[in-house]
Every structure is written in structure tokens, then in C-alpha cells.
VOPAGU-2260 file (C-alpha; in pm, 1 decimal, decimal comma):
REM VOPAGU-2260
SITE   aa  ch    i         X         Y         Z
SITE  MET   A    0    3056,0    -413,5    -348,1
SITE  PRO   A    1    2713,0    -539,8    -233,2
SITE  THR   A    2    2485,2    -289,8     -45,5
SITE  GLU   A    3    2343,9    -384,5     293,0
SITE  ALA   A    4    1959,1    -367,7     269,0
SITE  HIS   A    5    1747,0    -347,1     578,9
SITE  VAL   A    6    1436,4    -534,2     483,9
SITE  ILE   A    7    1113,9    -468,3     685,1
SITE  ASN   A    8     928,2    -787,8     731,5
SITE  VAL   A    9     635,4    -893,1     965,8
SITE  LYS   A   10     759,6   -1179,0    1177,9
SITE  GLU   A   11     470,9   -1413,8    1084,9
SITE  ARG   A   12     523,8   -1350,6     708,9
SITE  THR   A   13     804,1   -1596,7     660,7
SITE  ASP   A   14     667,0   -1664,3     305,1
SITE  ARG   A   15     738,8   -1302,1     208,4
SITE  TRP   A   16    1092,5   -1312,6     350,2
SITE  GLU   A   17    1170,7   -1637,2     162,5
SITE  ALA   A   18    1024,7   -1492,8    -161,4
SITE  PHE   A   19    1243,8   -1177,5    -111,2
SITE  GLN   A   20    1559,4   -1370,5     -65,5
SITE  ALA   A   21    1490,4   -1574,5    -376,5
SITE  ALA   A   22    1399,5   -1275,2    -589,0
SITE  TRP   A   23    1732,0   -1087,6    -491,6
SITE  LYS   A   24    1976,3   -1378,3    -454,8
SITE  ASP   A   25    2178,2   -1287,1    -761,9
SITE  GLN   A   26    2172,4    -910,7    -705,6
SITE  PRO   A   27    2447,1    -693,5    -536,1
SITE  ILE   A   28    2261,1    -644,3    -212,5
SITE  THR   A   29    2302,4    -818,3     129,5
SITE  PRO   A   30    1954,6    -840,0     281,0
SITE  ILE   A   31    1924,9    -796,8     661,1
SITE  ARG   A   32    1583,1    -878,3     803,3
SITE  ARG   A   33    1426,4    -624,1    1034,9
SITE  ASP   A   34    1111,0    -691,2    1236,8
SITE  ALA   A   35     822,4    -467,6    1134,6
SITE  ILE   A   36     656,8    -253,0    1394,5
SITE  LYS   A   37     290,9    -336,9    1426,5
SITE  PRO   A   38      12,2     -79,7    1465,7
SITE  ASP   A   39    -146,2     -75,5    1821,1
SITE  GLY   A   40    -416,8     174,7    1750,8
SITE  VAL   A   41    -273,7     409,6    2013,4
SITE  GLU   A   42      88,9     514,5    1968,9
SITE  VAL   A   43     110,2     353,5    1628,5
SITE  LEU   A   44    -217,4     424,2    1453,4
SITE  ASP   A   45    -171,8     240,2    1124,8
SITE  VAL   A   46      82,5      77,6     891,2
SITE  TYR   A   47     206,3     409,0     754,4
SITE  HIS   A   48     293,9     520,1    1109,4
SITE  ALA   A   49     449,8     185,1    1178,1
SITE  VAL   A   50     678,3     196,7     867,0
SITE  PHE   A   51     793,5     556,2     934,4
SITE  ARG   A   52     891,7     465,8    1286,3
SITE  LYS   A   53    1085,4     172,4    1162,9
SITE  HIS   A   54    1262,4     394,3     904,8
SITE  ARG   A   55    1358,0     634,6    1179,9
SITE  GLU   A   56    1465,3     357,2    1419,0
SITE  ILE   A   57    1693,6     207,8    1150,1
SITE  LEU   A   58    1838,0     541,0    1060,9
SITE  THR   A   59    1896,3     635,5    1424,0
SITE  THR   A   60    2098,8     311,9    1480,2
SITE  ALA   A   61    2292,9     376,6    1163,6
SITE  GLN   A   62    2379,9     728,1    1279,7
SITE  LYS   A   63    2514,7     590,2    1603,2
SITE  LEU   A   64    2730,1     350,1    1408,6
SITE  GLY   A   65    2865,8     638,5    1199,4
SITE  GLU   A   66    2704,9     517,5     876,6
SITE  LYS   A   67    2649,4     781,0     608,3
SITE  TYR   A   68    2390,5     605,2     392,5
SITE  VAL   A   69    2128,2     341,2     454,3
SITE  LEU   A   70    1918,8     128,4     210,5
SITE  ILE   A   71    1568,4      28,1     341,8
SITE  MET   A   72    1348,1    -209,2     149,3
SITE  GLU   A   73    1012,0    -372,9     188,9
SITE  ASP   A   74     971,0    -750,3     169,6
SITE  ASP   A   75     754,6    -738,9    -140,7
SITE  ALA   A   76    1013,0    -556,7    -357,8
SITE  VAL   A   77    1146,2    -731,3    -669,6
SITE  PRO   A   78    1430,1    -611,4    -889,0
SITE  GLY   A   79    1384,5    -431,5   -1213,8
SITE  LYS   A   80    1563,8    -517,4   -1537,1
SITE  ASN   A   81    1940,5    -464,7   -1521,0
SITE  PHE   A   82    1921,4    -372,9   -1154,5
SITE  ALA   A   83    2292,3    -411,3   -1089,6
SITE  ARG   A   84    2398,3    -197,7   -1383,2
SITE  HIS   A   85    2162,0      96,8   -1283,5
SITE  TRP   A   86    2198,4      74,1    -904,6
SITE  GLU   A   87    2587,4      64,8    -894,2
SITE  SER   A   88    2596,2     371,9   -1126,6
SITE  ILE   A   89    2325,8     560,9    -930,9
SITE  LYS   A   90    2484,1     489,9    -591,0
SITE  CYS   A   91    2820,0     613,3    -721,4
SITE  CYS   A   92    2666,7     936,2    -857,9
SITE  LEU   A   93    2471,1     998,1    -534,8
SITE  HIS   A   94    2785,1     973,5    -325,0
SITE  GLN   A   95    2928,7    1255,0    -528,0
SITE  MET   A   96    2634,0    1480,5    -481,9
SITE  ASP   A   97    2534,3    1708,2    -188,4
SITE  ASP   A   98    2182,6    1824,0    -276,9
SITE  TRP   A   99    1973,2    1516,2    -183,6
SITE  ASP   A  100    1835,5    1348,0     128,5
SITE  ILE   A  101    1656,5    1043,6      -7,1
SITE  PHE   A  102    1672,7     836,6    -320,6
SITE  ASN   A  103    1361,3     636,7    -420,8
SITE  GLY   A  104    1424,5     349,5    -663,8
SITE  GLY   A  105    1059,1     278,2    -737,9
SITE  MET   A  106     871,8     604,5    -716,8
SITE  LEU   A  107     531,5     638,7    -870,8
SITE  MET   A  108     333,0     950,6    -964,5
SITE  ILE   A  109     633,6    1163,0   -1077,7
SITE  ARG   A  110     516,9    1246,9   -1426,1
SITE  ASP   A  111     463,4    1626,4   -1380,2
SITE  CYS   A  112     704,3    1701,1   -1097,0
SITE  VAL   A  113    1059,0    1643,4   -1235,4
SITE  GLU   A  114    1280,5    1941,0   -1171,0
SITE  LYS   A  115    1623,1    1791,5   -1237,1
SITE  VAL   A  116    1746,7    1540,5   -1494,3
SITE  ILE   A  117    2086,3    1359,5   -1484,0
SITE  ARG   A  118    2158,3    1098,2   -1764,7
SITE  LEU   A  119    2416,3     825,3   -1690,0
SITE  ASP   A  120    2544,5     661,8   -1999,1
SITE  TYR   A  121    2724,4     322,1   -2064,7
SITE  PRO   A  122    2988,6     218,2   -2313,2
SITE  ASP   A  123    2739,9      -2,0   -2505,1
SITE  GLY   A  124    2528,8     312,6   -2572,7
SITE  LYS   A  125    2209,0     137,0   -2456,9
SITE  ASP   A  126    1957,1     175,9   -2173,7
SITE  PRO   A  127    2076,0     498,8   -1998,3
SITE  THR   A  128    2001,3     564,1   -1636,2
SITE  MET   A  129    1780,9     870,5   -1580,8
SITE  LEU   A  130    1841,2    1014,2   -1231,5
SITE  LEU   A  131    1560,2    1250,9   -1152,7
SITE  GLY   A  132    1514,5    1522,9    -893,6
SITE  VAL   A  133    1143,9    1527,5    -797,8
SITE  TRP   A  134     917,9    1720,1    -550,6
SITE  ARG   A  135     624,7    1466,3    -527,9
SITE  GLY   A  136     569,4    1088,7    -547,6
SITE  ALA   A  137     483,2     784,8    -352,8
SITE  MET   A  138     598,6     430,3    -260,1
SITE  ALA   A  139     881,0     321,7     -24,9
SITE  HIS   A  140     978,3     -30,1    -115,6
SITE  PHE   A  141    1338,6      77,5    -208,4
SITE  VAL   A  142    1465,0     392,3     -40,7
SITE  TYR   A  143    1824,3     503,2       9,9
SITE  PHE   A  144    1879,0     763,2     277,6
SITE  LYS   A  145    2158,2    1013,2     348,9
SITE  VAL   A  146    2149,0     937,0     715,2
SITE  ASP   A  147    2221,5    1268,6     895,5
SITE  SER   A  148    2021,7    1512,4     671,4
SITE  ALA   A  149    1721,5    1270,7     647,3
SITE  LEU   A  150    1701,0    1221,7    1026,6
SITE  LYS   A  151    1713,6    1586,8    1088,9
SITE  LYS   A  152    1411,1    1650,5     867,7
SITE  MET   A  153    1229,4    1345,8    1016,9
SITE  GLU   A  154    1220,3    1533,9    1344,3
SITE  ASP   A  155     925,7    1742,3    1212,0
SITE  TRP   A  156     699,5    1446,0    1133,5
SITE  GLU   A  157     495,7    1458,1    1459,8
SITE  ALA   A  158     467,5    1833,1    1459,2
SITE  GLU   A  159     338,6    1824,6    1099,1
SITE  GLY   A  160      52,1    1592,2    1184,0
SITE  LYS   A  161     214,1    1251,9    1121,8
SITE  PRO   A  162     129,2    1245,1     747,6
SITE  MET   A  163     155,8     946,2     523,9
SITE  PHE   A  164     531,3     913,9     520,3
SITE  ASP   A  165     601,5     827,0     160,5
SITE  GLY   A  166     437,5    1128,0      11,5
SITE  TRP   A  167     565,6    1345,1     297,2
SITE  TYR   A  168     923,9    1243,1     222,9
SITE  SER   A  169     925,0    1393,6    -127,2
SITE  HIS   A  170     772,6    1716,0       0,1
SITE  LYS   A  171    1005,2    1744,4     308,6
SITE  MET   A  172    1331,4    1611,4     171,0
SITE  ASN   A  173    1544,1    1668,4    -136,3
SITE  THR   A  174    1432,1    1368,0    -333,4
SITE  MET   A  175    1581,8    1177,5    -616,6
SITE  ALA   A  176    1415,2     909,5    -823,5
SITE  CYS   A  177    1499,3     714,1   -1140,2
SITE  ILE   A  178    1385,6     567,1   -1471,5
SITE  PRO   A  179    1400,3     278,2   -1534,1
SITE  TYR   A  180    1277,5     156,7   -1196,7
SITE  LEU   A  181    1525,7     -22,1    -988,6
SITE  ALA   A  182    1262,0    -216,0    -796,1
SITE  GLN   A  183     889,4    -269,7    -819,0
SITE  GLN   A  184     637,9    -407,3    -574,6
SITE  SER   A  185     515,0    -761,4    -637,8
SITE  ASP   A  186     149,6    -841,4    -670,2
SITE  GLY   A  187      -8,2    -977,4    -350,1
SITE  PHE   A  188    -178,9    -879,9     -29,6
SITE  SER   A  189    -100,4    -534,9      88,2
SITE  ASP   A  190     -69,2    -481,5     465,3
SITE  SER   A  191    -136,0    -108,4     437,1
SITE  ALA   A  192    -440,9    -142,9     207,0
SITE  GLY   A  193    -575,9    -461,7     370,7
SITE  GLN   A  194    -646,2    -614,2      31,2
SITE  HIS   A  195    -480,4    -789,9    -267,3
SITE  ARG   A  196    -293,4    -528,6    -491,4
SITE  ASP   A  197    -177,1    -583,8    -852,7
SITE  TRP   A  198     126,0    -367,4    -896,9
SITE  SER   A  199     309,7    -507,1   -1208,9
SITE  GLN   A  200      97,8    -334,3   -1468,7
SITE  ARG   A  201     103,0      -2,7   -1277,7
SITE  PHE   A  202     476,1       4,5   -1262,2
SITE  GLN   A  203     510,9     -86,7   -1626,1
SITE  TYR   A  204     260,2     175,4   -1734,7
SITE  GLU   A  205     428,2     455,6   -1536,4
SITE  GLU   A  206     775,0     354,6   -1644,4
SITE  ASP   A  207     669,3     352,9   -2013,1
SITE  MET   A  208     502,7     688,0   -1964,6
SITE  MET   A  209     813,8     839,7   -1804,6
SITE  LYS   A  210    1034,4     706,9   -2082,8
SITE  HIS   A  211     803,3     885,9   -2331,0
SITE  ALA   A  212     824,0    1205,9   -2133,8
SITE  LEU   A  213    1203,9    1180,9   -2118,0
SITE  ARG   A  214    1246,1    1075,2   -2479,3
SITE  GLU   A  215    1432,6    1399,2   -2569,1
SITE  PHE   A  216    1684,0    1317,1   -2298,5
SITE  MET   A  217    1714,4     946,7   -2369,9
SITE  GLN   A  218    1787,5     962,4   -2741,3
SITE  ALA   A  219    2151,3     854,9   -2794,1
SITE  ASP   A  220    2203,2    1088,7   -3088,1
SITE  ASN   A  221    2027,5    1385,4   -2943,2
SITE  VAL   A  222    2284,8    1552,5   -2716,2
SITE  VAL   A  223    2108,2    1882,9   -2709,8
SITE  PRO   A  224    1729,7    1830,1   -2706,7
SITE  ASN   A  225    1511,7    2066,3   -2905,5
SITE  LEU   A  226    1286,7    2170,5   -2613,5
SITE  LYS   A  227    1003,8    2406,4   -2659,2
SITE  HIS   A  228     985,7    2586,3   -2328,1
SITE  ASP   A  229     663,6    2768,7   -2415,4
SITE  ASP   A  230     468,4    2448,8   -2482,3
SITE  PRO   A  231     271,4    2351,9   -2170,9
SITE  ARG   A  232     229,3    2000,0   -2309,6
SITE  GLN   A  233     593,6    1928,1   -2239,4
SITE  THR   A  234     560,2    1885,9   -1873,8
SITE  ILE   A  235     914,0    1759,0   -1835,8
SITE  LEU   A  236    1023,6    2118,7   -1874,8
SITE  ARG   A  237    1053,3    2175,6   -1509,7
SITE  GLU   A  238    1402,9    2032,2   -1578,1
SITE  ARG   A  239    1675,2    2271,5   -1468,5
SITE  ASP   A  240    1991,3    2065,4   -1474,6
SITE  ARG   A  241    2102,3    1807,3   -1732,4
SITE  THR   A  242    2426,5    1599,3   -1754,8
SITE  ILE   A  243    2506,8    1353,9   -2026,3
SITE  GLY   A  244    2730,3    1071,6   -1904,2
SITE  VAL   A  245    2929,9    1072,5   -1585,3
SITE  ASP   A  246    3183,5    1339,9   -1511,8
SITE  ALA   A  247    3511,4    1134,6   -1529,4
SITE  PRO   A  248    3722,3    1356,4   -1291,8
SITE  VAL   A  249    3470,8    1319,7   -1014,7
SITE  HIS   A  250    3450,1     944,3   -1052,9
SITE  GLU   A  251    3813,4     882,0   -1139,9
SITE  ASN   A  252    3856,4     635,1    -853,8
SITE  CYS   A  253    3555,9     422,9    -944,6
SITE  ASP   A  254    3574,6      98,8   -1132,5
SITE  HIS   A  255    3230,2      83,1   -1278,5
SITE  ALA   A  256    3201,4      75,7   -1651,4
SITE  SER   A  257    2972,9     383,4   -1651,2
SITE  CYS   A  258    3218,0     582,8   -1440,6
SITE  ARG   A  259    3504,2     506,4   -1681,6
SITE  PHE   A  260    3292,4     617,5   -1977,6
SITE  PRO   A  261    3382,5     979,7   -2043,7
SITE  THR   A  262    3127,4    1251,0   -2120,5
SITE  PRO   A  263    3113,3    1249,0   -2502,9
SITE  VAL   A  264    3064,1    1627,3   -2545,7
SITE  PRO   A  265    3054,9    1926,9   -2318,7
SITE  THR   A  266    2699,9    1991,4   -2190,7
SITE  PRO   A  267    2555,9    2287,1   -2002,6
SITE  THR   A  268    2473,8    2243,1   -1628,9
SITE  GLU   A  269    2178,7    2482,2   -1659,0
SITE  SER   A  270    1907,3    2473,2   -1923,2
SITE  ALA   A  271    1803,3    2785,4   -2114,5
SITE  TRP   A  272    1457,1    2778,4   -1962,2
SITE  ASP   A  273    1385,6    3076,3   -1745,7
SITE  GLY   A  274    1081,0    2928,3   -1573,0
SITE  HIS   A  275     824,8    3147,5   -1766,4
SITE  ALA   A  276     539,5    3033,6   -1987,9
SITE  TYR   A  277     464,7    2737,2   -1777,7
SITE  SER   A  278     182,3    2683,0   -1527,7
């Protein structure tokens, strides 16, 4: 089933709205355009304040309507490779989990802050989805909120000094990210930076870097990675929870291929690492 996506767009930027619709026309999302809030220099000091307020406005409306989850996107987001495959599996998994408030489908700067790894496999044995628990990161062009818990934590934004919202989210909320990226930002003029930004190489670089860091978890024939927990070079060892495949009983009512694919072997839910010998 397609996911409704609330897409923040400046009214005058019809070019970006048209480009967004073209980029996502064959993907399982239903875009709904939402007028961006504009900075006024008084109540809304900058673009970061404006976007946070728009997020909170959309979530507040969703809560009144009784919605449990909300996807918010920016109008310069473009889909990653095999978006539908990864998104449907991630969404299904998130809906079975309790310990998250926000999922970010295009989160940069997560290399050394992964604390949880969940691997979602597929019948073809290729291109697994790595769902990651993180405690730091940035970007907000594809964010999926658990409405009630996220709104509750958003109440503290003003009291905590109105920080840049995207980095604040990952500090304040239980945050999940993923590799490969579901969405990237397109190259072009950045309203927040006030200049042209080239994003494509940055996203490709960080995705490749994360795949290298996660290589022990992504190898199809390596069910139990040989992790050296006393080696400080292996920064991915903040990992504390790893699942191979999808737990079939939890997802027995789903019709995705990934959810019908049983876990090949029993795997521990807790790693052997005790948190020592790592700085």
C-alpha cells in the first residue's frame, strides 16, 4: 500500500514540486504538498526553525486525526536504488518495534554512532536492508515519525534553545536509519544554506563507507561475524543487537517477499560485546 508523504515545498518553487512528482511517480508513495513556513526573523528566525515548526504542525494535525505514523519529505528528495523493496520492508519492521521515535531514510554522518543493527534479507539473497539504531546524524529529507512519542519529545525544543532540528532529533529521540539510503537530496540551490549544494557525491561516498563498515553484517555467507571487540578500528562495534532476516511469526500477516522469507538460522539478540575496550 502506498505511503502518504507530506512534502514541504515553498509556494513559489513550483519547479521543485514538479521535479519531485516526476522523480517519485513510480514509487509507492502518495505525495501531498504542504506549504513551507517562511522565516520572518522574529518568531521564525531561520529555515531550520521553519522546518521544525512545519514538522510539529503536521504531526499535531496527524495526532488529532488519530494517525500513528507520518512520513515527511522535502521537495528536493530523490529515491535511492530499489526504494520500494527497502521501504516496504523497513516500514513493516518498524511497525513491529517499540523502541523508536523517528526513522531517517537518508541520514548522513552516522559512521561512528551505530548502536543497533538489524539485517533484513530477501529471497534472492541480494542487497539486504540494514536498519540501524543511531545516536547522531543529520538531514531530514525523508523522515518517518511515530506520532505520539515524537510529539511528546518535541515539546522540549524551545526549552533546549531551539537547536538545529535535524541533529537534535537524533540526540533527543530514539532514532533509526538505514543503509542503503532510501532517499538522497538532489543537487541544487539550498534554501537553508543560501547557495548551490552538490549532494550526490556526498551521499554515494557515505553509503559506500557505511557498507564497508557493515561488511561483516552484510556478507551473505557470514551469519556470525568474526568481530574483534578489542579492536578500536572497528567502530561499528557499538552494535548491541543483530537480527538476520525477518522474524516470520511477528510478520506472519504481511505479504512482502521479505516478510515471507524465514530466518535461515537462529541468531542471538544480544552480541557478546560487554562494552569494554572501546573509547
